[in-house]
KEZA-186736 format. One line per 2 residues: number of its first residue (from 0); for each residue x negated, z negated, y of N, C-alpha, C, O, CB. Coordinates in steps of 0.2 Angstrom, whole numbers, plus 5000, padded with zeros to 4 digits. Each point is the difference from the previous one (the first is absolute). Glycine has a CB too. Layout:
N
NUM = X Z Y X Z Y X Z Y X Z Y X Z Y | ...
This chain:
58
0 = 4072 3185 5489 5006 4997 5002 5001 4993 4997 5002 4996 5003 5003 5016 4997 | 4993 4988 4993 5001 4993 4997 4993 4998 4998 4996 5004 4998 5015 4998 4998
2 = 4987 4991 5006 4994 4998 4998 5001 4996 4994 5001 4994 5000 4995 5005 5012 | 5003 5004 4982 5001 4996 4993 4995 4995 4998 5001 4996 4996 5005 5015 5001
4 = 4988 4990 5006 4995 4995 4998 4999 4994 5004 4994 4997 5000 5000 5013 4996 | 5011 4988 5008 4999 4994 5004 5002 4994 4995 5005 5000 4997 4997 5006 5014
6 = 4994 4989 4990 5002 4993 4997 5002 5001 4992 5005 4998 4999 4998 4998 5013 | 4992 5006 4984 5001 5000 4993 5000 4993 4998 4994 4997 5000 5001 5014 4998
8 = 5010 4986 5000 5001 4993 4998 4999 4999 4993 5005 4999 4996 5003 4999 5014 | 4985 5002 4988 4999 5000 4993 5001 4993 4997 5003 4999 4994 4989 5009 5008
10 = 5007 4987 5002 5002 4993 4997 5008 4999 4999 5002 4997 4995 4988 4999 5012 | 5013 5007 4998 5008 4999 4999 5002 5004 4994 5005 4998 4996 4996 5001 5016
12 = 4996 5007 4987 5002 5004 4994 4998 4996 4993 5003 5001 4995 4995 5010 5012 | 4996 4986 4993 4998 4996 4994 5004 4994 4999 5002 4999 4994 4987 5005 5008
14 = 5013 4993 5003 5005 4994 5000 5007 5002 4997 5003 4997 4996 4991 4997 5013 | 5008 5012 4994 5007 5002 4998 5000 5002 4992 5004 4999 4997 4998 5005 5015
16 = 4993 5000 4986 4999 5002 4994 4999 4994 4995 5003 5000 4994 4992 5011 5010 | 5001 4984 4998 4999 4994 4996 5006 4996 4999 5002 4998 4994 4987 5002 5010
18 = 5015 5000 5001 5006 4996 5000 5005 5003 4995 5004 4997 4996 4994 4999 5015 | 5003 5011 4990 5005 5004 4996 4998 5000 4993 5004 4999 4995 4998 5008 5014
20 = 4991 4994 4989 4998 4999 4993 5000 4993 4997 5002 4999 4995 4991 5011 5007 | 5006 4986 5003 5000 4993 4998 5007 4997 4997 5000 4996 4996 4991 5002 5012
22 = 5014 5005 4996 5007 4998 4997 5001 5002 4993 5003 4997 4996 5001 5003 5016 | 4995 5007 4987 5001 5003 4994 4996 4996 4994 5002 4999 4995 5001 5012 5011
24 = 4990 4988 4996 4996 4997 4995 5001 4993 4998 4999 4998 4995 4993 5010 5009 | 5011 4988 5001 5002 4993 4999 5006 5000 4995 5000 4996 4996 4995 5001 5016
26 = 5009 5008 4989 5006 5000 4995 4997 5002 4993 5002 4997 4995 5006 5007 5014 | 4987 5001 4991 4997 5002 4993 4997 4994 4997 5000 4999 4994 4998 5012 5010
28 = 4998 4985 5000 4997 4994 4997 5005 4995 4998 4999 4997 4994 4992 5004 5014 | 5015 4998 4995 5005 4996 4998 5003 5002 4993 5003 4996 4996 5000 5001 5016
30 = 4996 5010 4987 5003 5003 4994 4995 5000 4994 5001 5002 4994 5006 5005 5013 | 4987 4990 4995 4995 5000 4994 4993 5004 5001 4996 5000 4996 5014 4997 4997
32 = 4990 5007 5012 4994 5004 5001 4994 4996 5002 5001 4994 5003 5006 5015 5001 | 4987 4993 4994 4994 4996 5001 4998 5000 5008 5001 5005 5003 4995 4998 4985
34 = 5003 4991 5015 4998 5000 5007 4995 5005 5003 5000 5002 5005 5004 4986 4994 | 4991 5013 4997 4994 5004 5002 5002 5007 5001 4998 5004 5004 4994 4988 4991
36 = 5013 5010 5000 5002 5007 5000 5005 5001 5006 5000 5005 5004 4999 4996 4984 | 5005 4994 5014 5004 5000 5006 4996 5000 5006 5002 5004 5005 5007 4990 4989
38 = 4985 5002 5006 4996 5000 5006 4997 5007 5001 4999 5003 5006 4999 4985 4993 | 5000 5015 4996 4997 5007 5000 5005 5005 5002 4998 5004 5004 4994 4993 4987
40 = 5014 5003 5007 5005 5004 5003 5001 4999 5007 5001 5005 5004 5005 4995 4985 | 4994 4994 5014 5001 4999 5007 4994 5002 5004 5001 5003 5005 5006 4987 4992
42 = 4987 5009 5000 4994 5003 5003 5000 5008 5001 4998 5002 5005 4996 4988 4991 | 5008 5013 4999 5000 5007 5000 5005 5003 5005 4999 5005 5003 4998 4995 4985
44 = 5009 4996 5012 5005 5002 5005 4998 4999 5007 5001 5004 5005 5007 4993 4987 | 4988 4998 5009 4997 4999 5007 4995 5005 5002 5000 5003 5005 5001 4985 4993
46 = 4995 5014 4997 4995 5005 5001 5003 5007 5002 4998 5003 5004 4994 4991 4988 | 5013 5008 5004 5004 5006 5001 5003 5000 5007 5001 5005 5003 5001 4996 4984
48 = 5001 4993 5014 5004 4999 5007 4995 5001 5006 5002 5004 5005 5006 4989 4989 | 4986 5004 5005 4995 5001 5006 4998 5007 5000 4999 5003 5006 4997 4985 4993
50 = 5002 5015 4995 4998 5007 5000 5005 5005 5003 4998 5004 5004 4995 4993 4986 | 5013 5002 5008 5005 5004 5003 5001 5000 5008 5001 5005 5003 5005 4994 4986
52 = 4993 4995 5013 5001 4998 5007 4994 5003 5004 5000 5003 5005 5006 4987 4993 | 4988 5009 4999 4994 5003 5003 5000 5007 5000 4997 5003 5006 4997 4988 4989
54 = 5008 5013 5000 5000 5007 5001 5006 5003 5002 5002 5006 4998 4990 4994 4993 | 5013 4997 5012 5006 5002 5003 5005 5003 4995 5002 5006 5001 4992 4996 5009
56 = 5006 4996 4984 5004 5002 4994 5007 4998 5001 5005 5002 4997 4985 4999 4996 | 5011 4994 5011 5007 4997 5001 5002 5000 5007 5006 4998 5002 4993 4995 4988
């Protein structure tokens, strides 16, 4: 009835996760967090976002 596997937009999921995490980590950098840690947090969020989209967890 429903075709759930059409057009998995992995790029869109990665961009959305990156932007969301980027906003939070940019605030953390302004509060004194190390920039490499903030970039690592953003990268992990992008990976999890893409994996969740790939395996239809969202």
